[in-house]
C-alpha positions, -999 to 999 in steps of 0.1 A, spaced: 0 0 0 14 34 -10 14 63 15 11 101 14 42 120 2 54 155 -7 78 165 -34 106 190 -33 138 201 -49 172 217 -41 186 252 -41 180 266 -77 148 278 -92 147 276 -130 110 285 -136 95 320 -134 125 333 -154 150 318 -130 154 330 -94 184 332 -71 178 319 -36 210 331 -18 235 359 -20 262 343 -42 284 373 -47 322 371 -42 334 381 -8 349 413 -22 313 426 -29 302 421 7 276 393 5 255 390 35 228 367 50 204 397 49 204 396 11 200 358 11 169 361 33 154 387 9 159 362 -19 146 333 1 115 353 10 108 357 -28 115 321 -33 90 311 -7 63 330 -27 72 310 -58 73 277 -39 38 284 -26 26 293 -61 37 259 -75 27 242 -43 61 228 -33 65 222 4 100 208 7 130 229 -2 168 226 3 185 259 11 217 269 -7 250 261 10 258 298 6 227 311 24 252 324 50 278 337 27 314 327 36 301 319 71 330 295 79 356 308 55 391 302 70 403 337 59 375 355 78 370 359 115 361 328 135 323 323 138 317 348 110 283 330 105 273 337 141 278 375 136 255 374 105 229 354 123 229 379 152 227 408 128 197 393 110 178 379 140 145 397 133 146 390 96 154 353 103 124 351 126 101 368 101 112 346 71 112 315 92 77 322 104 65 326 68 80 293 58 62 276 87 29 293 78 33 281 42 41 246 55 75 245 37 101 221 52 136 235 49 169 216 49 205 221 40 232 199 25 268 212 30 291 205 0 316 179 -8 344 195 12 325 190 45 342 158 56 340 153 94 358 119 92 389 133 75 423 123 90 435 159 93 423 177 125 419 210 107 396 195 80 375 179 107 373 212 126 363 232 96 337 206 85 322 204 119 318 242 119 299 239 86 274 216 103 272 239 134 265 269 111 236 251 92 221 238 124 222 273 139 206 287 107 177 263 109 173 270 145 173 308 139 146 302 112 125 285 139 123 252 120 110 221 137 128 188 142 121 178 106 146 204 93 177 185 85 214 191 78 223 163 54 259 151 52 278 122 37 301 100 56 332 114 39 364 98 27 374 62 29 412 69 31 419 32 23 407 21 58 369 17 62 369 8 99 390 38 108 370 61 86 338 50 104 354 53 138 366 89 130 330 98 119 317 85 152 342 105 172 335 136 152 298 132 159 304 130 196 322 164 195 293 182 178 269 203 198 235 188 209 219 213 184 239 200 155 234 163 164 197 169 166 196 183 131 220 159 113 210 134 87 235 109 72 230 100 36 242 69 18 264 77 -12 272 59 -44 307 50 -31 323 42 -8 297 43 20 265 26 12 234 19 32 251 -7 54 277 18 65 254 46 74 230 23 92 260 11 112 268 47 121 232 52 130 233 23 154 264 37 171 253 73 173 216 76 168 220 98 137 190 96 114 195 82 79 185 101 47 180 73 22 191 81 -14 173 57 -38 195 64 -68 228 60 -49 217 27 -35 206 13 -68 239 21 -84 259 1 -58 264 -37 -59 252 -36 -23 216 -33 -36 217 -69 -46 224 -79 -10 202 -53 7 172 -47 -16 159 -12 -19 127 -19 1 148 -33 30 172 -4 28 144 22 29 126 4 57 158 4 78 165 40 71 129 50 79 132 34 113 160 57 123 137 88 124 120 98 156 83 91 159 63 120 145 91 133 123 85 125 86 116 108 70 132 126 41 146 108 11 164 117 -21 155 106 -56 171 110 -90 172 92 -122 204 81 -141 216 103 -169 217 80 -199 227 105 -227 256 94 -250 282 122 -250 311 130 -272 347 139 -266 374 151 -291 400 126 -301 431 133 -321 435 114 -354 469 96 -353 494 111 -377 474 142 -383 464 175 -367 428 167 -369 404 157 -341 371 139 -344 343 136 -320 339 101 -306 310 88 -285 313 83 -248 289 61 -228 277 76 -195 284 63 -160 253 53 -141 258 77 -111 253 112 -126 218 127 -122 195 133 -151 178 166 -158 144 151 -149 131 122 -128 115 93 -144 79 88 -131 86 51 -130 115 57 -106 92 78 -84 66 51 -84 91 24 -76 101 44 -45 66 52 -34 55 16 -37 82 4 -13 78 32 13 68 19 47 51 52 55 47 89 45 77 105 29 92 138 19 110 132 -14 136 157 -26 143 154 -63 180 158 -70 174 165 -107 192 192 -127 159 207 -139 150 215 -102 115 229 -99 107 220 -135 116 184 -127 90 185 -99 63 198 -122 72 174 -149 71 143 -128 38 154 -112 22 157 -146 37 124 -158 25 106 -126 -10 121 -130 -11 108 -166 3 73 -159 -5 66 -122 -34 88 -111 -39 67 -79 -4 76 -67 -6 112 -79 -36 116 -57 -15 107 -27 7 137 -30 -1 161 -2 -10 194 -19 -25 225 -3 -42 236 -35 -42 232 -73 -11 249 -86 -1 257 -122 23 233 -139 46 238 -168 33 206 -185 -3 194 -183 -8 156 -180 -26 154 -213 4 169 -231 25 139 -221 25 108 -242 1 125 -267 -3 99 -294 -10 124 -322 22 143 -317 58 131 -316 71 166 -307 85 176 -273 65 199 -251 78 235 -252 79 251 -218 73 289 -214 
């Protein structure tokens, strides 16, 4: 039996002419959290318009908050300076029923062997937890992180992550969510760290399916185990993407000449596609043990949400009806435009 769900996306807005969601200026231009909050407030209006209730904030929402060349706790000063604005924007997100999260970048590695890397990475997590707190978000607002580097020693890498977890503040630990990746740390690893520390697991369906581990731990079993790591009353959050299957080309020099030719290159399975296949979404929904919030990690961002909604409404209306929506919202593609038998042309957006 399928369960209710909500759909969301991450960071960038491509529809409505494109919208910035954070102050991405270089530090010489004086970027500040206050400008990010102005942009986020505008983004909340758009999210409400298209009826999206799950959104991942940009990692630069607090610009250069933990930059090593700036004063220690630079993020804390910005949070203090924007206290009233944070309260106001956070209240609006709550009123609109929009769940916020963050996902620090690839350089946030709390299990690194170098002490300075661990310290800086832990500060990234502390910053994002403080941001979500300042926005007045409930326990569902999550700071998502990967396990980090393998460094040719899995047991030691896991042990270092556990120790780093223990040094985080209670606030950061309460916000943290540990995501399985597509190598080297799969579902088994993150569930082990959850057992040791109590960290909740953010299950990534695409990552798991691209690992050989999925033959040993089937997706339904993996999702069920990850689901159980979340506290009662807090809806688990999962990630979903589809594999990019386009054949690309690269230039190759013709031996003995100065000429180059374009040769085809087959894709790896791990990169994310622009859109999410409705069949991938349905596969996930049918194995869910309970209600889910699904963040689409697709390159087309909000357009991917609207596309998969329309496709699901066309192909699987019973599952489309389970998406929790506050109201009817405009979509870029209407269901009847998809799979139209009388036309082989793509649907033009905008």
